[in-house]
N, C-alpha and C positions, 0 to 999 in steps of 0.2 A: 459180267464183271465190269465195274467202272475202272477205266484205265486212264491215268493222268500222263501227260507228256511234258517234259522240260528239255530245253536245249541250251547249252552255254553260248551258242551263237544263234541269231535269228535264222529260222529255216521254215520250209513249208512241209506239211505232212500229207502223204498220199496213202490211202488204204485200198488194197487190191487195184491199184492203178488210178484211183479217183482222187482228185484234189479234195482235201478236207478243210484245210486252213493253215494259218501260221502258228508256229510255236516258238517260244523263247524262254526266259526265266520266270514267266508268269504261268502258273499251272492252268492247263486246259485239259478237259477230259472228254471221253466218249465211252458209250456202253459197247462192249465187245464180248461175244461168246467165244471162249477159248477153244471150244470144239470146232469152230469154223476155221481155225489156223489162218488168220488174216495176214496177208503180206503187207508190211509197213515199209514205206520208203520215206526217208527224211533228207531233204535237199537244202543245204545251207548256201549262203552267198560267199563272197570273198574268194572265189576260185577254189573252194574246198570240195573234197570228195563227198558225195552222198553216201548214206548207209542204208542198208535194207535188212530185214529180218522178219520172221514169222512170229506173230503174237499167238502163242499157244502155251500149253502146260509146260513144255520143255524150257521155254524162256524163263519161267519162274524158278527153275532149278539150275540152269546153266546159261546165264546171260553172257553175251559176247563181251570182249575186252573193252569195246568203245562205249559201253553204257554201264550205269548202275541201276539195279532194280530194287525197289522198296516194296515189301509186302505189308499191307495195312488192313487187317480186319475186313476181308472181302473186297478190298480195293488194291490196285497196283499202281505204282508210279515208276515211269521209265525216264531216266535222265541220260540224255546223250551228252557225254562229257568230252568227246574227242572226235575230230574229223581229220582224215588225211588230207594232205595238200596235193593238188593236181600237178603242181610243178615238181619235177624230180631233179632239177638242177642243184648241184652242190654249191653251197655258199659258205665260205669260211667266215665265221663271226670273230674268232680270236684264236691266236696260236702263240705258243711259247715253248722254249726248252726249259725243263725244270728237273734238276737232279738226275740227268741222264735219260729223261723221258721227253719225247715230243708230244706235247699236249695240244690237241686241236678241238675247238668247239665249232661245230658246223650244223647247218640245216640241210636236210635232204628229205623232204616229206615230213620230217619231224626234227626235233633238236637232239643232237648227240654229242657226247664227249669221247674222243678217241685218245687213248693213252698208249703210246708205243715206246717201250723200253726193254727191260729184261723180260717182261711179259707184255701181252697186248690185251687191252680191254676196250670195249665199245659200250658206253653207258648212255641209255636214253634219259633225257632230262625234260622237265616240264617246259611248256611254251614260254614261261616267264624268263627263261634264260636266252631268249632270242636276241636280246641286246645286253649281254652280260660282259663283264670286265674281269680280267685275270690279274692277280697281284701276289707276289711272294710275301709270306708273313713268317714271323717267329712265334711259335706257340710252345711254351714250356721248355724252351731251349732247342726245339726241333724246327726245321724248315717245313712249311706246308704251303700249298698253293690254294688261294681263296678265289673262287669264281662266284661273283655276285651279280644279281640282276632282278629288278622289279620285286623286291621283297623276298627273294630266295637266296640261299647260300649253299654252295657245294665246297667241300674241303678235300683236297687230295694230299696224301702223305708223301714224304720224300721217297718212298718205295713205289709210288704210283698206285696206291690203294685208296679207295673211297673211305673216308672216315666220318663224313657228315653230309647229309642232304636234308634240308628242311626250310621252314619259314624263318626269316630273319629281317625284322624291320630295321634293326641296327645291330652292330656287332663290334667286338673289341678283342684283339689278339694281344696277349701278354703272357705272364706265367700261366694264366688260365684263359679259356675262351668264355667270353660273356656275350650272351645273345638276348635280345629283346624281340619277342614275336607277338604280333597282334592277333587277337581272336575276334571272329565276327560274332560278337555278342551284343545284347542290348545295353550292357554297361561299358562297352568299349574296353573290355578287359585285355590285358597283355601279360605275357609270361616273361619273367626275368630269370634266366637260367645261367648257371656257371658250371663249366666242365673242366676237369683235369685231363691232361694228355700225357701218355707215357711213351709216345713214339709209335704206338700201334693202334690204340683205341682211345676214344673219349669216354670219360666217366662223369655222370652228373653228380656234382658234389653239393650244389645249393640251388634252390629255386623258389620262387614265390609268384603268385598271381595277384596283379593289381587291377582293381576295378576303377575306371576313371570317372564314372558318374553313377549316381544312384538311379535305379529304375523307377518309372512311374508305377503306381499301384496296380494299374490295369495289366501290366506285364510282369508283375513281381514274381509270379510263378515260373515264367520263362527264365528270368534272371537267376532264380534259385537253382533250377536244374542245370543251367549253363555254369553256374558257380561250382556245382558238384563235379561236372564234367571237367572243368579246367583246374580243379583242386584249389579253388579260391576260398574266401572266408564265408562259406555257405551257412555256417552256424549262425551268422548274424541275421539270417532271414527267419530263423525259427523262434517260436515262443519259448518262454522260460521252461515250461514243462517238457517240450520236445527237444530243447537244446541238450539236455542230459543224454539223449540217445543219438546225438549227431554222429558219433563214431560208428554207428551201425548202418548208416545210410548207404555206404558203398556196397555192402553185402545185400542190403534190401533191394536196391535198384539194379545191381548187376553191372557188368562191363559194357555200358552203352558208349557209342562213339559220336553221338550227335543229338541235337535237340531240334525239333521241327514243330511248326504250327499244324494243328489238326486240320483235316480236310473239311470241306463244306458239308459233306454227308455226316461227318462226326458231329459238327455243331448243330445240325438239324436234329439229330437223335439225342444230343446232350446239351440242350440250350442252357446258357448261363454257367456252365461248368468251367472252372479254372483248370484247364487240362493242357498238357503238352505231349507231343509224341517223342519218345526216346528211341533212338536208332541203334539197333543191335546187329553187329556183323554175323552173318550165317556162313558165308563162304566167299570166294573171290567175286567181287562186284555184286554181291547179293546181301540184302539187309532186311531185317524185320523191324517194324515200328510197333511199339507197345505204348499204350496211353496211360499216363499217370496224372492224377489230379490232386489239388490241395484245397484245404479249408483254412480260412483266415480268421484270426481274432485280432481285430484292429488292423495293424500293418504287419503282423507277424503270422507265419504259417504254423497252424496248430495241428494239422494232420496231413499226411501224404499217403495216398492209396491208389492201387491200380484200378483202372476203369474196366469193368467186366462187360 
């Protein structure tokens, strides 16, 4: 089986103790027989902890928490998305008292939020909160605590409960919460969402996806599938005949969670095909990639079909 390796940090790859090469966010692959149960070790820099695991059949069903595994028509991609930090020193990033709670954002191998009040909670947060700031806000007449950092937003209620954690390029607190979140798409799309708050939970009441630039024709099919994923104006990509069936596209494609470029092997077997890989969640940290292609009439999509 061809196995691809990706790492969110530059690292070196060892297989059965032997140095193979470097890996990063550029796909690199090697042929591996799963029956051999090869021991892989991936060693990053920046004083981060290495990870190790066996590449075998079990990995394709139960990947460990520090990686995502993508199954692709006889190929597999392993993405190392997390490394532990060798330093176990506790570092307080920010701390405040809020509505009877002592709220502490700190790092100790990872990033965590401690909420100590009537109840106690320890909440792991993404690395982007390593340089976050805390500020009290009023939302719909209720006090909340906003913790923001590097494009992420966490909101704590006055009862010390998590009510929001997600991407936020910008945000506004008033009668309602307004958030603008950027998507990593070829049209630089962004979501503009508006939430109502009742003191316990947020409810999405309005939202739209804005595409900042038109795609080039060569990547129009990627832009189309990304527009479906982000609930954009994907019907604008369709021909007049197909536009009447735009409402059926969600059921036809299913609940996919990402769009990816097909592999080198796929392009070798399907030259000149305008195809994209759609990523479908199977279980925790495990995904299946299915390929769909389009046919164009001029600058519009006239047909969408699965690649067998």
